[in-house]
C-alpha positions as CSV (number, residue, x, y, z in Angstrom):
1,M,0.0,0.0,0.0
2,A,1.3,3.5,-0.9
3,I,1.6,4.9,2.6
4,V,4.8,6.6,3.8
5,S,5.9,7.3,7.3
6,L,5.9,10.9,8.5
7,E,9.6,11.0,8.9
8,S,10.2,9.6,5.4
9,F,7.9,12.2,3.9
10,I,9.5,15.1,5.8
11,E,13.0,14.1,4.8
12,D,12.2,13.5,1.2
13,F,10.0,16.5,0.6
14,S,12.5,18.7,2.4
15,S,15.2,17.4,0.0
16,E,13.0,18.2,-3.0
17,L,12.5,21.7,-1.6
18,R,16.3,22.2,-1.4
19,D,16.6,21.1,-5.0
20,R,13.7,23.4,-6.1
21,N,11.7,20.5,-7.4
22,A,8.6,20.8,-5.1
23,A,5.1,21.9,-6.2
24,I,1.8,22.2,-4.5
25,F,-1.7,21.2,-5.6
26,A,-4.3,22.8,-3.4
27,G,-7.9,21.7,-3.1
28,A,-10.9,23.2,-1.3
29,G,-9.8,21.8,2.0
30,L,-6.9,24.2,2.2
31,S,-9.2,27.2,2.1
32,V,-12.0,26.0,4.5
33,D,-10.2,27.4,7.5
34,A,-9.8,30.7,5.6
35,G,-13.5,31.2,5.8
36,F,-14.5,29.8,2.4
37,V,-17.1,27.1,1.7
38,N,-16.2,23.8,0.2
39,W,-18.2,22.4,-2.8
40,K,-21.0,21.2,-0.6
41,G,-21.3,24.6,1.0
42,L,-21.3,26.3,-2.3
43,L,-24.0,24.1,-3.8
44,R,-26.2,23.5,-0.7
45,P,-28.8,26.3,-1.4
46,L,-28.9,25.4,-5.1
47,A,-29.5,21.7,-4.2
48,V,-32.3,22.7,-1.9
49,E,-34.0,24.5,-4.8
50,L,-33.8,21.2,-6.7
51,G,-35.3,19.3,-3.8
52,L,-32.0,17.5,-3.2
53,D,-29.9,16.9,-0.1
54,V,-26.3,17.8,-0.9
55,D,-25.1,15.7,2.0
56,R,-26.5,12.6,0.4
57,E,-24.8,13.3,-3.0
58,H,-21.3,12.5,-4.1
59,D,-21.3,13.7,-7.7
60,L,-21.5,17.4,-7.0
61,V,-20.4,18.4,-10.5
62,R,-23.6,16.7,-11.7
63,I,-25.7,18.6,-9.1
64,A,-24.3,21.9,-10.5
65,Q,-25.3,20.7,-14.0
66,Y,-28.8,19.8,-12.8
67,H,-29.2,23.4,-11.5
68,V,-28.1,24.8,-14.8
69,N,-30.6,22.5,-16.6
70,H,-33.3,23.5,-14.2
71,H,-33.0,27.1,-15.4
72,D,-32.9,26.3,-19.1
73,S,-29.1,26.4,-19.4
74,N,-28.9,29.7,-17.6
75,R,-26.0,29.6,-15.0
76,H,-26.5,33.0,-13.5
77,D,-27.4,31.7,-10.0
78,L,-24.4,29.4,-10.1
79,T,-21.9,32.1,-11.0
80,Q,-23.5,34.5,-8.5
81,A,-22.9,31.9,-5.8
82,V,-19.2,31.9,-6.6
83,L,-19.0,35.7,-6.6
84,N,-20.8,36.0,-3.3
85,K,-19.2,33.1,-1.4
86,F,-15.6,34.0,-2.5
87,A,-15.7,37.7,-1.9
88,E,-12.3,39.1,-0.8
89,K,-13.7,40.5,2.4
90,E,-14.3,36.9,3.6
91,A,-10.7,35.8,3.0
92,R,-8.4,35.0,5.9
93,V,-5.0,33.5,5.0
94,T,-4.3,30.5,7.2
95,E,-1.0,29.4,8.8
96,N,-0.9,26.6,6.2
97,H,-0.9,29.2,3.4
98,R,1.8,31.2,5.1
99,I,4.1,28.2,5.6
100,L,3.7,27.1,2.0
101,A,4.4,30.7,0.8
102,R,7.6,30.9,2.9
103,L,9.0,27.7,1.4
104,P,11.0,27.8,-1.8
105,I,8.0,26.6,-3.9
106,Q,7.7,28.2,-7.3
107,T,4.8,26.2,-8.7
108,F,1.2,26.2,-7.2
109,W,-1.8,24.5,-8.8
110,T,-5.3,24.9,-7.4
111,T,-8.9,24.2,-8.2
112,N,-9.9,26.9,-5.7
113,Y,-11.5,30.2,-6.8
114,D,-10.2,32.3,-3.8
115,S,-6.9,34.3,-3.8
116,C,-5.5,33.0,-0.5
117,I,-2.4,31.6,-2.1
118,E,-1.6,34.8,-3.9
119,Q,-2.1,36.9,-0.8
120,A,0.2,34.6,1.2
121,L,2.9,34.8,-1.4
122,R,2.7,38.6,-1.5
123,A,2.9,38.7,2.3
124,A,6.1,36.5,2.0
125,G,7.6,39.1,-0.3
126,K,7.0,37.1,-3.5
127,N,5.3,38.3,-6.6
128,P,2.8,35.7,-7.8
129,D,2.2,35.2,-11.6
130,V,-1.4,34.2,-11.6
131,K,-2.9,32.2,-14.5
132,H,-6.7,31.7,-14.4
133,D,-7.3,31.8,-18.1
134,P,-5.4,29.7,-20.8
135,K,-4.8,33.0,-22.7
136,Q,-2.5,34.0,-19.9
137,L,-0.2,31.0,-20.2
138,P,2.2,32.4,-22.9
139,H,2.9,35.5,-20.9
140,T,5.4,35.7,-18.0
141,L,5.4,38.3,-15.2
142,H,8.9,39.7,-14.8
143,G,10.3,39.2,-11.4
144,R,7.8,36.6,-10.4
145,G,8.5,34.6,-7.2
146,A,6.0,31.9,-8.0
147,I,3.4,30.9,-10.6
148,V,-0.1,30.1,-9.5
149,Y,-2.3,28.1,-11.9
150,K,-6.0,28.5,-11.1
151,M,-7.2,25.8,-13.4
152,H,-10.9,26.3,-12.6
153,G,-10.8,30.0,-12.7
154,D,-10.9,32.9,-10.3
155,H,-13.8,34.3,-8.2
156,S,-13.2,37.8,-9.8
157,H,-14.3,36.3,-13.1
158,P,-17.2,34.1,-12.0
159,S,-18.8,33.6,-15.4
160,E,-15.5,32.0,-16.6
161,T,-15.2,29.5,-13.7
162,I,-15.4,25.7,-14.2
163,L,-18.5,24.7,-12.3
164,C,-20.8,22.2,-13.9
165,K,-20.6,19.0,-15.9
166,E,-20.6,20.6,-19.3
167,D,-17.7,22.8,-18.3
168,Y,-15.7,19.7,-17.4
169,E,-16.8,18.0,-20.7
170,R,-15.4,20.9,-22.7
171,Y,-12.3,21.4,-20.6
172,P,-9.8,19.4,-22.7
173,V,-10.7,21.7,-25.6
174,S,-11.3,25.0,-23.9
175,H,-8.5,24.6,-21.3
176,G,-6.3,22.0,-22.9
177,D,-3.2,24.0,-22.4
178,F,-3.7,23.9,-18.7
179,L,-3.8,20.1,-18.8
180,T,-0.6,20.1,-20.9
181,A,1.2,22.4,-18.4
182,L,0.0,20.3,-15.5
183,A,1.1,17.1,-17.1
184,G,4.6,18.6,-17.6
185,D,4.8,19.7,-14.0
186,L,3.7,16.3,-12.7
187,L,6.5,14.7,-14.7
188,S,9.2,17.1,-13.6
189,K,8.3,18.1,-10.0
190,T,7.3,16.4,-6.8
191,F,3.8,17.5,-5.8
192,L,2.2,17.7,-2.4
193,F,-1.6,17.5,-2.6
194,V,-3.2,19.5,0.2
195,G,-6.9,19.6,0.9
196,F,-7.7,17.7,-2.2
197,S,-10.1,14.8,-2.5
198,F,-9.1,13.4,-5.9
199,S,-12.6,13.6,-7.2
200,D,-11.8,16.2,-9.9
201,P,-12.3,14.9,-13.5
202,N,-9.7,17.1,-14.9
203,L,-6.9,15.8,-12.7
204,D,-8.2,12.2,-13.4
205,Y,-7.8,13.0,-17.1
206,V,-4.1,14.0,-16.6
207,L,-3.2,11.3,-14.2
208,G,-4.8,8.7,-16.4
209,R,-2.9,9.7,-19.5
210,L,0.4,9.9,-17.6
211,Y,-0.2,6.4,-16.3
212,T,-1.0,5.2,-19.8
213,R,2.3,6.6,-21.1
214,H,4.6,6.0,-18.3
215,G,3.1,3.1,-16.3
216,R,5.3,2.2,-13.4
217,N,7.9,4.9,-14.1
218,Q,6.1,7.9,-12.8
219,R,7.5,10.6,-10.6
220,K,6.5,10.2,-6.9
221,H,4.1,12.6,-5.3
222,Y,2.5,12.9,-1.8
223,C,-0.9,13.7,-0.5
224,F,-2.4,14.1,3.0
225,V,-5.1,11.6,3.9
226,K,-7.1,11.9,7.1
227,K,-7.4,8.5,8.8
228,E,-11.0,7.3,9.1
229,S,-12.5,7.5,12.6
230,A,-15.7,6.8,14.3
231,E,-18.6,9.3,13.9
232,A,-21.6,9.8,16.2
233,A,-24.1,8.8,13.6
234,D,-22.3,5.6,12.7
235,A,-24.3,2.4,12.5
236,P,-22.6,-1.0,13.1
237,G,-20.1,-1.7,10.4
238,D,-20.0,1.9,9.0
239,L,-16.5,2.6,10.2
240,E,-15.2,-0.7,9.0
241,Y,-16.7,0.0,5.6
242,R,-15.1,3.5,5.4
243,V,-11.7,2.1,6.5
244,A,-11.8,-0.6,3.8
245,K,-12.8,1.9,1.1
246,Q,-10.0,4.2,2.2
247,E,-7.5,1.4,1.9
248,L,-8.6,0.8,-1.6
249,F,-8.4,4.5,-2.4
250,I,-4.9,4.8,-1.1
251,R,-3.8,1.7,-3.1
252,D,-5.3,3.1,-6.2
253,L,-3.3,6.3,-5.7
254,G,-0.3,4.1,-5.8
255,R,-0.9,3.5,-9.5
256,Y,0.1,7.1,-10.1
257,N,2.9,6.9,-7.5
258,I,1.0,9.2,-5.2
259,R,1.9,8.2,-1.7
260,A,-0.3,8.9,1.3
261,V,0.8,10.8,4.4
262,V,-1.9,9.6,6.9
263,I,-2.9,12.1,9.6
264,D,-5.4,11.7,12.5
265,A,-7.0,15.1,12.0
266,Y,-6.9,17.9,9.4
267,E,-5.4,20.2,12.1
268,D,-2.3,18.0,12.0
269,I,-1.5,19.3,8.5
270,T,-0.2,22.6,10.1
271,R,2.1,20.6,12.4
272,V,3.4,18.5,9.5
273,L,4.1,21.5,7.3
274,S,5.9,23.2,10.2
275,L,8.1,20.1,10.6
276,V,8.8,20.2,6.8
277,E,9.7,23.9,7.1
278,N,12.0,23.3,10.1
279,R,13.7,20.4,8.4
280,Y,14.3,22.4,5.3
281,K,15.6,25.4,7.2
282,S,17.8,23.2,9.4
283,K,20.2,22.9,6.5
284,T,20.7,26.7,6.5
285,V,23.0,28.4,9.0
286,F,23.0,32.1,9.7
287,V,26.5,33.2,10.7
288,S,26.5,36.2,13.1
289,G,29.8,37.7,14.0
290,A,31.6,41.0,14.2
291,A,35.2,41.6,15.3
292,H,37.6,44.5,15.4
293,E,39.9,42.4,17.6
294,Y,40.1,38.7,18.4
295,G,41.1,38.6,22.1
296,A,43.5,35.8,23.0
297,L,43.5,34.6,19.4
298,S,45.8,36.1,16.8
299,E,44.0,37.6,13.9
300,R,45.6,35.0,11.6
301,D,44.4,32.1,13.7
302,A,40.9,33.6,14.2
303,L,40.3,34.3,10.6
304,G,41.8,30.9,9.7
305,F,39.1,29.3,11.9
306,V,36.3,31.4,10.3
307,H,37.6,30.6,6.8
308,S,37.7,26.8,7.6
309,L,34.2,27.0,9.1
310,G,32.9,28.4,5.8
311,K,34.5,25.7,3.8
312,T,33.4,22.9,6.1
313,L,29.8,24.0,6.3
314,I,29.5,23.9,2.5
315,D,31.4,20.5,2.4
316,R,28.8,19.2,4.9
317,D,26.0,20.3,2.7
318,F,24.9,23.3,4.7
319,R,23.7,26.6,3.2
320,I,25.1,29.8,4.6
321,V,23.3,33.1,5.2
322,T,25.4,36.1,6.3
323,G,25.2,39.8,6.5
324,L,29.0,40.3,6.1
325,G,29.7,41.3,9.7
326,L,32.9,43.2,10.4
327,G,36.0,41.0,10.4
328,V,34.0,37.8,10.0
329,G,31.5,37.9,7.2
330,S,33.9,38.4,4.3
331,T,36.1,35.5,5.6
332,I,33.3,33.1,6.0
333,V,32.2,33.9,2.5
334,D,35.7,33.4,1.1
335,G,35.9,30.0,2.7
336,A,32.5,29.1,1.3
337,L,33.3,30.3,-2.2
338,Q,36.5,28.4,-2.3
339,Q,34.6,25.2,-1.5
340,I,31.8,25.9,-3.9
341,Y,33.9,26.9,-6.9
342,Q,37.2,25.0,-6.5
343,V,36.0,21.8,-5.1
344,Q,32.3,21.1,-5.4
345,R,31.4,23.4,-8.3
346,R,27.9,24.0,-7.1
347,S,25.4,26.7,-7.9
348,L,26.3,29.8,-5.7
349,T,22.7,30.7,-5.1
350,D,21.9,27.2,-3.7
351,Q,24.7,27.3,-1.1
352,L,25.3,31.0,-0.1
353,L,23.0,33.9,0.6
354,I,25.0,37.2,1.1
355,R,23.0,40.2,2.4
356,P,25.4,43.1,3.1
357,F,23.9,45.7,5.4
358,P,23.0,49.0,3.8
359,Q,25.3,51.7,5.0
360,S,23.3,54.9,4.2
361,V,21.6,56.8,7.0
362,T,18.1,55.7,5.9
363,G,19.5,52.2,5.2
364,K,20.7,51.8,8.8
365,M,17.2,52.5,10.0
366,L,16.1,49.3,8.3
367,W,18.7,47.0,10.0
368,T,16.3,45.4,12.4
369,S,13.9,44.5,9.6
370,Y,16.9,43.4,7.5
371,R,18.0,41.0,10.3
372,H,14.4,39.6,10.6
373,D,14.5,38.9,6.8
374,M,17.8,37.1,6.9
375,L,17.0,35.0,9.8
376,A,13.7,33.9,8.2
377,Y,15.8,31.7,5.9
378,A,17.8,29.9,8.6
379,G,17.0,27.1,11.0
380,L,20.4,27.3,12.8
381,A,22.5,30.3,13.8
382,V,26.1,30.5,14.9
383,F,27.4,33.4,16.9
384,M,31.1,34.3,17.2
385,F,33.2,37.1,18.7
386,G,31.0,40.2,18.8
387,N,32.9,43.5,19.2
388,K,33.3,46.7,17.2
389,L,35.2,50.0,17.4
390,E,33.1,52.9,18.4
391,G,33.6,56.5,19.4
392,G,34.7,59.6,17.5
393,A,38.2,61.0,18.3
394,T,39.0,58.4,20.9
395,P,37.4,55.2,19.7
396,S,37.2,52.1,21.9
397,V,36.2,48.5,21.4
398,V,32.6,47.8,22.6
399,D,30.1,45.0,22.4
400,S,28.3,44.4,19.1
401,N,24.7,45.3,19.9
402,G,23.7,44.1,16.4
403,M,24.9,40.6,17.3
404,I,22.8,40.7,20.5
405,E,19.8,41.8,18.5
406,E,20.3,38.9,16.0
407,F,20.4,36.5,18.9
408,E,17.1,37.8,20.2
409,I,15.5,37.7,16.8
410,A,16.8,34.1,16.2
411,C,15.3,32.9,19.5
412,A,12.0,34.6,18.8
413,K,11.8,32.9,15.4
414,G,12.6,29.5,16.9
415,T,15.9,29.3,15.2
416,R,18.3,27.0,17.1
417,V,21.2,29.1,18.3
418,L,24.8,28.1,18.9
419,P,27.1,30.7,20.5
420,L,30.8,29.9,20.3
421,G,31.9,30.8,23.8
422,F,35.6,30.2,23.1
423,T,35.6,33.2,20.7
424,G,34.9,35.6,23.6
425,Y,33.2,39.0,23.7
426,V,29.4,38.9,23.0
427,A,29.6,35.3,22.0
428,R,30.9,34.4,25.4
429,Q,28.1,36.4,27.1
430,L,25.5,34.6,24.9
431,Y,27.2,31.2,25.6
432,E,26.9,31.7,29.4
433,K,23.3,32.9,29.1
434,V,22.4,29.8,27.2
435,F,24.4,27.5,29.4
436,A,22.6,28.9,32.5
437,S,19.2,28.0,30.9
438,F,20.3,25.0,28.8
439,G,17.1,23.1,29.1
440,A,15.0,26.0,28.0
441,Y,17.1,26.6,24.8
442,Y,17.6,22.9,24.1
443,P,14.7,20.9,25.6
444,T,15.5,17.8,23.5
445,A,19.3,18.0,23.7
446,T,21.1,14.7,23.2
447,T,23.9,13.5,25.4
448,A,26.3,14.1,22.5
449,F,25.2,17.7,22.0
450,K,25.5,18.5,25.8
451,Q,29.1,17.4,25.6
452,Q,29.7,19.4,22.4
453,F,28.2,22.5,23.9
454,R,30.5,22.3,27.0
455,H,33.5,22.0,24.7
456,L,32.5,25.2,22.8
457,G,33.1,27.1,26.0
458,D,36.5,25.7,26.6
459,T,39.3,28.2,25.7
460,T,42.0,25.6,26.1
461,R,41.1,23.5,23.2
462,T,42.7,24.0,19.8
463,L,40.9,25.7,17.0
464,T,41.0,22.5,14.9
465,E,39.2,20.7,17.7
466,Q,36.7,23.6,18.0
467,L,36.0,23.5,14.3
468,T,35.1,19.9,14.4
469,T,33.0,20.4,17.5
470,T,31.1,23.3,16.0
471,V,30.1,21.5,12.8
472,D,29.3,18.3,14.8
473,A,27.1,20.4,17.1
474,L,25.2,21.9,14.2
475,V,24.6,18.4,12.7
476,E,23.3,17.3,16.1
477,L,21.1,20.4,16.3
478,Q,19.4,19.5,13.1
479,K,18.0,16.4,14.7
480,M,16.6,18.2,17.8
């Protein structure tokens, strides 16, 4: 049966995210918590007009067609229902939308009419290129951060939405380019189906043709499936029947290499998506450091350590985010670049994100927001040294307040912090602060990490030893 464990899904989908191969297919279930009705809610008043009980019906597309037939092929009431039920004022972007928008996903497909996905993407600083009409497909929005295919239309154009049976019957002709584009994405990307029941004829059309052409060589995809549970109105045998039917459904999804991630309740989707986000971000390390001087360490030894750390992080498949802090940032970048270009020859953008701080008067006013933005990419943060030269005619070395702020922002975001106490200055202060409340900062710390953390405060160890310990501690933090 095509069921995967939660851990297997999180690891595999996180890997696809890192490789920029992930895509989302969103169904009505994703938008229910945003205040929108599902198909039954949309059609309920129209079914009542027909003398039908929508809760007893399964082919809702046919019910929509019955209503159009009832009014001599006039679909005004049906399109008016879409316009009213999906008005912008009713929208409320959910945490699931926000998580998906934050992830490096560039392709979204949806059968929904609402604009929650687009709103979430804009809030995440991405410019969505929305396609709700086949005529839009040849055009590309410059600077787009993601493309959103609304294959059944948009609530702002209700007369053009796909609603009733005749719309679906004409779809391969009227919207055939959508089906071609979807087939291409299903072949080249790993999809996660969220809030989708797999009752849509258009998706069946695409999946069926892919199965016919590629058989047992299809790309793997994932979907959330809520485990069947007892209901108050159940008669004897009802639960067993639903469980048996669900098992058959999951097995049939396996024909298309769609693997089920079974959850106990729909609310669990948020938790699982959060775990995916955390796992993805755990491969990205934010490096915070500033140094005018290096204390007991010589400048050569200190910068040698920083350079080696940059190389080793890339070698261990971490991604680095840095704001080019004084005396540290350029050296960590130099080490990373050497590993990227001279050894592994990887794509620079996949391994290194450099965000130099703006130095103008107005730019400096944005530093806090800038730090928030950088730390949004990282799941881990390393802090080293932490001093700067300040004062006009008679300057003196003082603590780096920016590094303290970055530590506070990291903690507030849930980023796992690792201050390198042996480097002194602010890093030592942060190390002692964390050490004093170790359980609060690392509630699931392993025995290995506890030992590693103690080592990182020991100034008698060699820098070679501390380099190994730093990287090993980051690897351990990924698991926590």
